[in-house]
N, C-alpha and C positions, 0 to 999 in steps of 0.2 A: 498438077496443072488442071485437073477438070474442077477442084475444090475453088480456084482462086480465077475469076474472069480475066482475060488478057487486059481489057481498059482497067480494071483495078490495079493489077500489076506495073501497067505503065505509070499510073499515078505514084506507086511505092517505088518507081525507078526514078522519079524526081528526087526523092529523099537520098536513094542510094544508086547513084549514075553509073557505077562501074561494077564488075565484079569484087574488085578487090574491097569495094567499100560495103557491099552486102555481104562478103566472105568475114570482114573485119566485125560487123555488126553481129554475125551469128556467134564469132567466137567469142566477142564481149557478154553478149547475152547468155550465153551457155555458161559461161564461167560464172557469171552473176547467180544463176540457179543454184551453186554449190553454196553460196554462204549462207551463215547461220541467220535465222529469220530472225529481225531487228525486235527489240522491246516494244511494247505499245502500253499505253496506259488508258485504262477508263475510268471517269469520272463523272459525278451526278449531282444535280442540285446544289449548283456552287451559289447561288442566290445573291451575286453580287458582292460576295466576300473575296475582294479581289488582292488582298495582300495575302489570305490564307492559300488561295489557289496559285499567286505568284511563287510562293516559297513551296509549295508541292512540284511545281514545275521545275522551279531551282533545284531541289534538292533529288530530282528523279522518285519521288514516294519513298525516299530513305535508300534509295540503292546505292547512290553517289558515297553515302557515309559507309554502307556494307562494303563497297570497292575499296575504298580506302583504308580499312581496316585490313581487307585482305592483301592488299599490296604493299603497306607500310608499317602494319602492326611491328616488325622486327627490326626498323629503322627510326621509328619515329616514336616520342612519348605519346600519350593519349591525347595531352594538351595541345601537342603540336599537330596532331591529327585533327582535333578539332578548330584548331586554326585554320588548317586548310581547308576543312570543309566548308567552313563560314566563308573564306576568301572564295571558293569555288563559286559559292551561292550570290555572293553581293561583291565581287571584286572591286567595283568603282569606289564602295564605301569600305569595304574592310582594310584594303591595302595602305591606304594612309594611315589607320590607326594602327596597324601592326608596324610600320616602319618607324613609328614614333617609339618604339618598346625596343629597338634593335640596336648595337653599339654598331656595328657594320653595314652600312645598307646596300653596298654594292655587293658583298658576299651573300646577305638575305634574299637579294633580288635574283643571282645566280643560281642559287639553291632552289627558291620557288620556282624559277623558269624549268630547271631540270626536272623537279618533280612534277609539274603541270605536263609538260612535254613527254613524260614517262606514261602517266595516266591517259594522254589522249592516244597515244600510240596503242594502248592496251584497249581502250573503247574502240579505237577505229578499225580493229582487225575485222569485225563485221560489215564493215563497208568496203566499197572501191573507192580508189583515189578521186574519181570524178565527183562522187557523192561528196565527200571530207570538203574537197575544193570548193564545192557550192556553199557550202555552210560558212565559208571564210570571208570576212569583209577583203574588197580586192586590196587596197594598200598592204595588207600584211600577207596574203595569201601564199605567196611565192616562198616567202621566207619559213613561215612556220610550213609548207608543205616540206621543204629541205629538212627543218628539224624533225619532223615526224618520220621521213622514210630513209635518213640518214644512216648508213652501217657504221657506228661510231665505235664497233668492236672492232673493226678494221682499220688497222694501223694508220694506214695515209687518210682514213676519213675522220679519225678520233679529233686531230688538230682543227680540221674543217670545222666539225661539230662547235667545238668550244670557241672556236673564233666567233661565231654567232653567237654566240651566248654572252660572249665578253664584249662583241660591239654594241649588241641591244641593249647593255647595261651603259657602256661608255658614252653612247648617244643619247642617254637620258630617255629610252625609249620603253623601259621596263613595265611601266604602269600600263602602256597602250597593249604591250604583249602579254601581260599576265591577265588583263581584262578579255582579252581575244582567245586567249587558251581556255580560261576559265568558261567564256561562255559556249566554247566549242565543245567542252565536256558535258554542259548542261544538254547540249542538241543530240550529242553522239549517244548519251543514257537512255534517252526515249526517240525512238524513230518516228513513232505515230501515236497521235493524242485521240481518245474516243470522247467526246462530252455528250452523256446520256441526257441531256434536256435540264433547261430552269437555269441559265445563265440569270434572269432577270429577278428584281424585286427583292424586297426584306435588307438585303445589303446595299450600303452606298456606290459600290464601283462595276456594276455591269458595264458600263461604257469604257471602263480602263481594261477589264476581261477582254472586249472583244477588239480593241485595239490590239492586246496582246497575241490573241488568238490568231490576228489577220498577219502577225510578223514570225508565228510559228511555222515551221516548213511543213507538217503534214498532219492535219485536222479534219475531223470530219464530226459534224453534230446531229441529234438526234432530237428533235424539238420537242420542249415541255410545255405543258400548258401555259406558263407565264412568259415563255419565249412567241408562242404564238399570238399571244395577246397583244405585245408588242408591235408584232410582224402586222397584225391587223390594225392597230393604231397608225402605223407609218402608212399603210394601204390608205385611210383615211376612214376606216370605219367608226361611225359615232360610238356605237355601243363598244369597242373597243377601247377607243378614248377615254370614255367616261370612267370605264374600269381601271385602267391604268392611271388616270389622276387621281381617282377616289381611294385607289387602295396604295399610292405614294404618300396621300395625305394621312390616310388612316394612321400608317407607321412612321410618320415624319422624315420619310425620306423621299426628299425632293434633289438629291444630290443629282442623278442621273438625268431627271428631267429637265431641271433647271440648267444647272452647269455642264453637265454631258451634253445635252443636246441644244441647248438653247429655247426650251420651249417657255413660252411667255404664258404665264397663268394671271397676268395683271386683268384681262377681261373678266375671268372667274372670281378674281378678288375684290373687284369694283362691285359686280353684279352680287355677291355674298353679303358683302358690308353693307348694302342697301336694302336688301331682301330680309336678311336675318339679323340687323341690327340690335333687334330687342329680343330675340332668342337666345336662350340661355345655350342650346345645343349640345346638352349635357351628353346625350347617349354618340355623339361624334367627336368627344375627346380623343385626341390622337394618341395611339400607345408608344409615348414614348418614355424614356428614364428620367430621372429625377437629374441626371448630370449630363442630359442632351445639351444643354448652353442655349435652350428655347425659352425665350421670356414668356411671362402669363398673356403677354398682349398676342404674341405670335401663335402661342397653342391657342386661344380662343379665335383668331381669324383662320387658321387650320380648320379648327372645328366647323366653323359656318361655311368654308369651302367647301368643305366634307361633306356637308349636309346638302348643300346645293349641287353637289355632282352626282351625289347618291339619287335626289330624287330626279335629276336628268338622265342619270344612268337608268334607273326603272323606268322611266317613259320610253327610251330611246331601245330599251331591250324589249318591250311589248310591242313596238312597232315590229322589230324584227321577228317576235314570234306569230303576230299576226300575217306579217308577209308571207312566213314559211309554214303552215300548217304541218308538213310532214316531218317537222322536227319534234312533234308531239310533246310540245312544252306549255300545253294551255295552263297548267298547275301553277305555272310561274307569273300568270298574269293577277297580281296580287292587288294593285291600286284600285281595280273595279269592287274588290271583296272588302271596302273598307267603308264602315258607316262613318261618315265624316261628323256628322251631327253628335252622333254618342261617343265617337273616338274608340271605335272598337272594330276587329276584324274577323270575319268567318273563315277559318280554313276546315275543310273536312269535316263541317258540320260543326265545328267548337267554336265559340265565340273568345276570342282573348282582348284585353283591353290594351290598348297601346301606349308604350313609353312616351312616346311623342307623338301630340296630336296637331301641331303647328305646320299646314300646309298651305303656305299663302300663293303656291302657283298651280295648285291642281285645280283643275276644273271637274268635279265630281262626275258630270256627264259625261266628259272626254277626258278622261285622266291621264290619257298616255301621249296627249298633245302639248308639245313644247309651248310656254308662251313667246312670244316676240324677242323677248330679253332672253331666256334662255337659247333659243332659235341664235340669235347673234351672237353668243359666247360660244357656241358649238362651233357653229361656223369660222370664228376666228382661230379655234383651237384646231380645227381640222386643217385650217391654211398653216399654222405652226408647225404641226406635226409632219404633214407632207412637204413642207418648204425645209424641215431641219435637214442639212447636207450631210451631218453627221450620222444622224438617224439613219437616212437613207441609204449610206454606207454600210452600216452594219447589217440592215435589214437584208441588202442583197447579198452580203456575204453569208448570212444564215440561209438565205434560199440556197445559193450556189455550192456550199458546202454541206447543207443540212437536207434532213428528210423527216418524214413520221417514224420508218424504221430503215435499219441497214443489217442485211445479211453480208455477215464478213467472216470469211475463214472459218465456214461451218457452223458459226454463232450468229443468233439473233438480238440485234440492239433495238431496244425502243424505251421511252419514258414511261409511259404510262400503263396501260393495260390492252389485252385484247377483249372487246367485249362479249361475256358469256353470258347463259341462262345458266339456272341452277342445274340442270340436269348436265352441264359442261358440252353442250353445243354452243358452237358459236353464234351470238344474237344477231339477227338479221335486222337490217335498216331498208326500209321499202323508199324506193322514188319512183314516180311515176309508172308504178306496176311492176317494177323491177327491184329483186331483193339482192342487196350486198350484205355480205357478213365475212369476219376474218380478214384474210390477204386482200380478197376483192375490195372491203369497204376502205382500208387502209390507203392502197392504191387510189382510189377515187377521192377520198378526201384531201390526200397529198397533192392530187392534180388541181383541185378546186382552188386549194389554197394559193398555189402558184397563180391561178388564174386571177383570184383576187387582188392580187398586187400586179400583175403584168398586163393585163387584159386592159390597157388604156384606151384602146380602140373601140370598145365595145363595151358602155356603160353599163346595161344590164348585165352580162358577164361577169364584169369587174364587181357589181354589186352582189351577185349571187356568190361569188367568191370571199367578199369581204364577210358577208354573213355566215359563212362555212367556218372563218376564222373564230368569229365570234361562237358558234357552236363548238368548235374543237376546246375554247376556254371551258365552257360550262353545263355542255348538252348530256344528258345521262348516256348517251352512245358513245361520246368522245373519246376515243383511245387515249387521248393527252389528259382528261379527266377522270374518268371511271366512277363516280358517283352519281347517285338518283337524282341529286338537285344541289344546287350551288345557294344555300341559305341565308345570303346577306340581309336580305329585308327582315328576317326573324330577328336576325343577329342586333339588329338596330332596334328594331321596334316592340318586340315581345321579348317579357320576361321568362316565360317559362321556356326551359331549356331543353326539353323534348322536342319542341319545335325547330332547334336549332341544328338537331342530327343530321347528318349527312351519310346515308348508308351507302356503303361501296358494292360495287358490281360484285356479281358471284366470282368473277375473276381472282378476286384478291385471296378467297377462301382456296379457290380450287388450285392456285398457283403451287400451294403445299404440296400436291401431290404429283407423283411423277407420271401419270397417266395424263393429266391435263398438259404438262410441259411437254410431253413428246406428241401431243396431239397438234399444239400450237407449232412446234419445230417442223412437224410435216405438213402442215399447212402451208408453210412458208418453203417448201421443197428440199428441206434440210435434214440429214440423218439423226435421228432421235438417238440414236447409239453413242454418237460422239460428239453432237453438236450441246450448245449450252444457252440458256437466256439471259441477257444483262438488263435488268431492270431497273428504273429508278423510282422518283415521284413521293413514293411513303417511307417516311424514314424508320428504320430499323431500331426498335426500343432497346437497347441493349440492357438498360439499366432492369428491363422486366425480363431480361431473360431470352430476346427473341434472337434468333440466331440468322446471318443474311444468305447462308446457302439453304436452299429450300429444293423439294423435290426430289430428294434422292441426289444431289448435286446438279442438278438438269437446269435450275435456275438461281441465279443470283442476285441479290437485291443490293443496290450499291449506294442508296440513300440513306448515309449514317448521321446526318444533321451536321452537313459542312457550314450552314448556317448559322449563326449564334442563335438566333429565334428560336431553332428546334432542339438544342445542346443540352437544355435541362430534361428534356423527353426522353433525348437519345442516350445520352451519357457519354457519346464519342463526339470527335468532329469529323465525322465523314470515313467513306471507303474509297479506297482505291484498288482497283483491280488490274494486275500486272500479268501481262502475257510475254513471254520469252521463248528462247528456243527450248529451254528445259522443262517448262509447263506453266502452270497458272499459280499465283500467288494473290492473297487477298490482304491489303495493309489497314489496318485500324488504326485511325488517327487520332491523337489527343489534340485540345483546342490548341490554336495558334495564338500567342500573346501579340507581337507586335514585328513589324520589320525592323523598327529601331531596336528593339531588344534581342531579334535575331543575330543584329550587326554587333552591338556593344555588349551584350552577355552570351553571345552565341548559343541563344535558347534555339535549338532546333524542335522539329515537330516529333514527339514520340510516338513510335508506330510499331504495332505488334503486326508480325507478319505469319500467316497461315498459309502453307503449301495445300492448294485443292487438289491438283492432279500434276503428275510428272509423266511427260511423254515416255514413253518405252525407248524412243532413238530421239536424237537432238534435232529437232526441226530444221529445216532449210528453207530458202527462198522456194524453191521448187514444189514445195506442200503447201503454199500460201495460194490465194486469191491473185496476190500479184504475182507469183511464178508462175500461173496459170496464164495470165496474160502474157508473161514474158514468152512463155512456150508458143502462145499463138503467135507471136512476133516473128520467133525464128521459124515457124512452119511457113510463115508468108516470104520470109526472106530466103527459104530454101526453095521456095515456089520460082522467086524472081531470079536466083542463082540458076536454076534450070533453065527457065525463060532465056537467060542470056547464052547460055552455052548450047543451047539447042537453036540459037539465031532467031527465037521470035521476038526480041527486043534488042536493039542494039546499045550499045553503050552510050551515055551521054558524054562521058569525058574519062578519059584516061591520062592519069600522072604518074 
């Protein structure tokens, strides 16, 4: 009783108003602790590749196929098992195709329903009935629950079970129940999903991915640098908006921007056509393939818009750098380093000729000042971003389910890095005389990013937070970026590739060492003997012999090239880390063709599995963070039960 104040227990009594209610909850919670730990998947750097991600989620990173093999190898041919797997992944698309090739459709439906029910029974063994019920659509929940928990082996129950199956078929409900059971398999196969950053950019479907994640039953997200950029843009940051639009134009990827979020870039197009109508904009030709479907006129317009936005970006970024001198990014003030008459720029004592010298909107005396026309374009774009209902919905979801890092079940999850010096000490960032490093720095920027979105009643606080989101996108100290500079200007305007280099933070060399990984785990209050770091951001170049498992197993990098843009460098198409009650597995995936081929040709993603760690005993819910939360609830309920029985609190209702 001393641990829980009486007024707290009185509040708890409103939820559990009687001795019986508290006792029943204790029974249910205690039994839940004994269930096997659920399967969790960790994915990183999906970069808008919605079809590939959807397939990995549908096939449980290969776990559903392995389970089918285990259960049906002796009763089904390999072709039949492959049919069943594809049916589970894409039930609405595959069921009609399969039914076209069978002589007795009713018998096929009966057999398929029986197999799916058997499969669901096996997977649901890890879950309480209540949990399974919540995963089912209401209109079929009662019937499916009866099928899952029927004792068909008992004589008088066998006829009842068979009658249910027969009636589903005779009423023409087979497609509905096959779809619901297949979707239940997908949900039961993976209890929790961890996205280690970078949902946005490169691929066309970031908005589709976020719609899917919002429908998933259990997700957490660790923000990536591309995510925070879109979050800053949604908040209204001009610097973030400029980067989002420029990058979208650079890669010819306007799908998310225009069709996903309804962002109008017409003001930019009109401005670019007028301002750069006679400019070839050769350095701004978008990076699109020959079969992209864009016309020559569309490519030229994208180049003009990209240049217009790039110049605006450099201007508004310079304003942020001057507004926040403690960012220590003066080396990124480049517009005032240009000799506009001679067409050269001087960097670190060396002069470089510019590849493009047409700057009609730059005043050499005040290079970071927007023209009236540029300011009008930005104002309209800010309104478009901040008024996009779908974008705001997605960004609020990223804030509610996401964070810079997450400590989960003794492991540390983050996208980029923990900034370090060459001597392996955490790099300090100074603000108003106070030093922040390691965990304290990540906690600070996490809070400030939220301030940049939510502090609508305090314009200065909101501006400070929006600037922090841009800082997280590209600053040397950013835990989401991790490089000494982002050389966007140099890549556009300077031929010498030595100026394009973006040196990584010392972390990326030190993370190979066990000492550094253990130091980071300790910094976040985790056990370095049992904990692991799960890291994304920098693709693992498998083709060059690089391994994702580092620091003697204490750190795992799961960015293996989910995005098609990186697959030539990596040689694979992403990693998925799988944590279940037995241990840790790493799945290396091959490229995904398309959803159409997955359905019609049954082309699954080929994945190679590697066991990283086997638990000495099967982990149960009680061994997880969730288990400790449940135990805390049990302790509170025990105190409430004691208070009821001691007469300190009276029962609210007894029935």
